[in-house]
N, C-alpha and C positions, 0 to 999 in steps of 0.2 A: 632827638634823643625818643628812640623806639618805648614803650608801653602795652605790655599784653592785663588788658585789664586792668589798668588801675596799677599793675604792680612793674617792676625795675626787672631789668631784661640782662642778668648777668649769668658772667662766664670763670670757669673757677680755675686755677692755675698751681701748679704744684711745684717741688721743683726734687727732683731723686737721687741725693746726695752717694759715695761711697760708704758700703753696705746696710744700705737700708732695699729691705725686700719691695716688688713690686708691687706684694700684698698687702704691704702695711701703709705702704701711700696711699691702694687705692681703698681701704681699706680709709685712711685720714682723710681723702676725699667725697667718700660715701655720706661720712659727720659733719663735714665743710657743707657738702651739699642742703644735709640735712637743716644745720644753721640756715643758712643761703634761705630757705623758704621755710621757716621760723619765720627767718627776720620780714616775709610778704613777698620775697622776691623769686621770680622765675626763673629755672637753670634750663639753659637752652644750651650746653658745654663743657666739659671739663679735659682739660689740658698739660699731661706731664711734660715734664725737660728733664733729661738725665743730663749736669752737671759734677759739673769734680768741687766744687763751690760757689754759693749763692755770689753772684755780682756786687758790687759795693755801691756802684752807681743805679744799675734798672732791675737789682735781685734775679731777673732771667739774658741779661741781655741786651743792650739794645738790638740788635740781628735777633732774633727773636721776639719782642716786643714790634716789630717792625709789622712779621709773622702775622705777628694774633692782628693786628691792624689792620693786614689787608684782608684777613677771613674773615670778622668778626665786628669789624668797627662802623656799619651798615647794620647791622643786625641784635648789636649791647651799647646802656650805657652804664656799666658799672661791672670791671670784674673783683671776686675776691681771691684774693692771691691762700695759700693754707699757710701761714709763719709769721714773724713778723717783717714790717720792713720800716724803716726810720723814713724819717723826716722828708731826709732827701732824694732816697727810693720810689716814693710816694707821688713826690714831688713832681720826679722824671718821667715814672708809666706816665701819668696824671699829661704832659705835656706831650708824650710819644701816642700814647692812642687816645688822646686827647675824650677821653669818659672818666667818671671818675671809677676811683680806685685805692681801694680799705681790706686791709687785711684782719686775720682771721681775731687776733685781740678785739678791733675795731665793730666786728663784726659782731661781737658775742652782748660786747657794750651795745651795742644799739638793741638784742631785744632784751635784752636785760631795763634798758631805757620805757622799751616798751613793755614791760609786764611789770614795772613796778605801780602800786597803784596807793601804797601806804605812805604817809610824811617821810617816813623813815628807811622809809624803799626808797625815795627818790633821792632824799638827801644823799642816802648811800653811797647810787647811781652817779650824781652830778658829779661827789664827791673826786670817781671813779674817773672818769669825762674829762675831767678837770687836770688828773693827774698825770693820767694819759697824752692830752695835747700840751701841758706840761712840759713830756720827758720829747716829744716831740717835735718840738715851736722850732726849731734853724727846720728855715724850709720847706714850711709847711703853716706858713703865719694866715694865707689865708682861707683857713680853717676858723679861724676867730671869727672872721665877719656870721657863723655861721652862732654865737654866741649874743649878736644881739649888741646894740651901740656901738656909741665910737671910743677912742682910745683920752679919752677926759683932759687930763693935766699931764704933764713934761714938765719936769727938769728944764733946765739949760742944757741944751749940747745933748740931749739924750735920742738914742736913735728908737727907731720903729720896736725894733727888735725887745731893745730894752725894757721899755716902756708894756708892754705886750707880758713879757715875761714876769713884768712886777707885782702887771694886775690881776696876771691867772693865780701868783702868790699869796697874793692878800684872798683872792675865791677861795682857793683852799684851804686859808687861815682860817674863815667863817665856817666855810661851810665845817673844818675840823671841831670846831666850838662848838657846835649845832650837833654834834655825834659825838661829844664826849659829856651832853648832857644828857642825851638820849641813854646808854652806855651808863650813866647812875643810874636813869632811871628805870634800865633793865634791873642791874643789881639790886635799886633797893624791891622790883618786883622778883629776885629771885632771893632773897633774904626771907621778905613773906611767908616764900612756898614753904620755903625751910624749916619756917616755926608751924608749921602743915605738917611738916612730918608725912608728905607726901612722897612717893616712889616715881622718878620721873624718868621715861624711855623716851628717848630722842632717834627719830628714822633717819639715816641717813643713804648718800648714794649713790650709782650713777640720774646721769636726766636722763629721764621716760624711763626708767628703771621699775615704776610702777607705783611711787609712795606713793603721794598724793592717795592714787584706789587704793590701797590697801591701809592707809589712814582713815580714808572714810570706811573700809569694810571692817575695822577693828572700830571706830568711833559712832559710826551712824553720821558724821558729820557731812561736807555735802561742800566738799574741797576741788575749788578748780581740775576736771581732770581734764587732759584732751592727749589728742595723741600726736605729739610737739614737742620738743624739748626746751625746759625753761620756762614747760606753762605754769608751773608755778613760780612765785619769787620770794612773797610777805608770809612767815613762819607766820602758822597757826597749832595751837593749842587745845587739848577737849580731856574728859576728862571720862576711865574706860573701869569700866566696877572687872574683876578678873577672876576667875573661880575660886569659891571660898568668900566673897564680898572684897576682894580686899583694891585699892581705889587708887589710883595713878592716873597718874598724869602726861598725855600722847603729846610729843611737839612733831609737827614735820614740819620739816629744815627746806634749803635751796638747795635745787639741786647739785650737786661736780659733774667736772665734764676733762677730756686730758688738755692741757697747755689751760689751765681756768687762766687768762688773768690776775697778774699776780695784784694791782691795783681794786680788781674784786675784791682779795681772796681780805687788801686791808683796808677798804671802805668797809666792809662785810663786818668785819671785829666785833660791832656791837652784838649785830646778831648771831653770830658763828659761836660765842661766848656761850650759849644757850644748853649748847651740848660740851661744855667743861662738868657744869651742877650733874648732869644727868647721871640714875644709878645703870640706868644698861643702852648702849646703840644695838638696835634693830639696824644691821646694815643691806638696806633691798637691793639682789643682785637684780636682773634680768634674766634666766635661768637658760628662756630661749634664745639671748645673743651670742654670736660665733669668738665674738673676743670679750669675754663675759670674764677672763681672767686676767686680762690687761682694763679692763672696767674695775675691775677688785683697786688692781696692783693702784694706780688712778684716785683714787676716791681714800688708799693709804696715805697716798701722799702726799694731801693735801689734808687728811686729817690731824697728822706728824706738821706740818708745819704753823699748823693754829695752834699748836702745842697740848691735844688731844690724845695723849696716850698714855698705855696702862691702863684705860679700860674696859669694862667687859663689854664684850661685842656678840652679836649673835646673829652670827651671816640666814636671813632670809632669805629664800629664790624662790623670787613673784616667777609667775606666767606660764605652772605648767603646764597650766590647759596645752597651750601647746607644741608639750613633747611628747614624744610618743611613751608608749607604759612602760617597757625596760627603760631608757629615761625617764622617766618618776621615778622609779626606783634603784637607782644607782644616787640621787638628788639623798632618796628616804632612807639608806639605809648607813648614812652619813653623820657620827652622832654630832659632827661638829653644825648641823646648819640643822634648814625646816626648811621643808617645801610645801609652797604655794601656791592659790591662783584668787588673788584677788577682786577676779570678773565673775569667777562660779563659787567662792569659798572653800573650794577645800583646802585641807591644813589648817583651818581657821581656827579648828579647837583646837587641834598640839600646840597650836603657836601661842596660843591666850594660857595653858595649860605649863607650857615650857617657862613664859613669860614669871609666872605667878611661882611655876618651884625654883628658880630662880632669885627675883627678887624677895621669894622666904627664905632660902638660905644664905643668904647675903647681906640682913638684918642681923643671924647668928654667925657665921661666918668671922672669923677675927682679921683685922686689913689684913691686904693682900695676898691670904688664900686663892685656890681655884674653889671653885664650887661644881657641884658635882649631883647630878638629879639623876637617881637616883632610879629614877620613877620611870622615864623616860627613857634612862643611858645617856645622855647628855652631857654632854660637858662647856662649862659654858670660865672663860677664865679669861683672869684679867692680859691683857696679853701689850705687851709696847709694836704699835704702830709700822712702828719704823722698821722696828727689824723681823715681824715682818712680810710687808712688799718686799723683801728682797731677798726674800723664796719664791715671787715669782717672777717667774722669764720677764726680760728685759723689751721692752717695742720702742721701735721711734715714737707710736698713737698713744702713749704714757705718760711722757715726760711731762712732769711738773713747771713749774717754777718757784722759785723759793721769793721770802718777803723783799 
C-alpha cells in the first residue's frame, strides 16, 4: 500500500439519492475531505454515484466497487464513504477493493481519538469507539484485532462472535462506570461554581467556526487554534472581566458537525452537560461559510438532542474580516446577532457589552421572560432550540442523528 510522506492516500465516495441536489452532495464531500485531511490522510480523488438506493451488500454495488478498484487500486490504501456502512458492507467492500474501508462515523471517531489528551477525553472516545464496534460486530470481527490481547475465557460451546460481543460489553460497562465518576465530579464542581454565584457563558458552534479563537480573544487564554476540524476537544474555562467589573466564567466546548455520531454525543454527555448550567450560550457561526444556515441548523439539532432547550442564545457571527463591507453591514444591522472578528478584534467590544447587558438584565428579570438590551437594541430570548430549527431550510448535509 502506498503512502505519501507517511500519510494514507484516500479516495472519497458518496452516493447521490433521488431528491438530493448535486450541490448538497458536493458540499458534504468537501466537508468529508476536510475531515480526512484533519485525520492525516492525503485525498487524491472524489467519486459520486447516482443510485435509487444504497446497495445493502456493498453500499455502491459490486460493479461500481470493481470499477473503483480498477481505476484507483494501485494508487490508494484507504477508501472513505460519506455515509454509514454496516459491518457487512464494510467487510464486503474491503474484500472487493483490497484496501482499508471506513465510513464517516469511523473517520470522526478516529479524529476524536487523535485529539483527546485528558484522561476524561480519552475515556469518552474509548467508549464511543467501543460502542461503535459493538454495533457492527457481525461481519466485522477482524476489527477486534486492533484492540489487542486474546479472547481469554470462553464458555462451553460459545462461538467467537458471542465471546467478542461479551468482551466488548464488559469493556463498555467498565468505561461507563469510570465516566459516571467523572460526571459526579463535574457535578460537584458545578455546584461549587454555583455557590460563588458567577454567571456562566458557554461557547458552542460548528467545528472550525472559530470558537477557540474567539475564546482566546475574550479571555486572553492560549487554547489550541488550528485551521482544521475538531482542533479543540477538551473543554476549557477561564474567568473574564466584563465592562462594569462583572466577573463571568467562559467555557469553550467541543465543536459540532453534521451527522455527529450518536456514540460521541452519548459518550461526551458528562462534558456537554456543562451547557445545561450556562446562563448564556454564544453560538459562534462562521459568517464567511456558504452553508452557514445549514451549520446553524445542525448545531441547534444537537443542542436539542442533549436537552439544551429554552436557553438564552446570542448568535456571534465570526470571521467578518473575510466579508465585504456591504456583507458586514447586513450582519451588524440584525438585532439578534453580533458580528465580530476574533482575528482582528473587530466587534469584540460590542460583544462584551452585550454579554454584560444581558447578564445584568437576566439577574433582575422574571424567569422565562425575554430580555431586551435597550442600550444596543439587541434582543436575546430564551428560545426553544428544537422549535427554531424547523424554520431553517432543510438540507441533506445538516441531518443529525438521535440518541
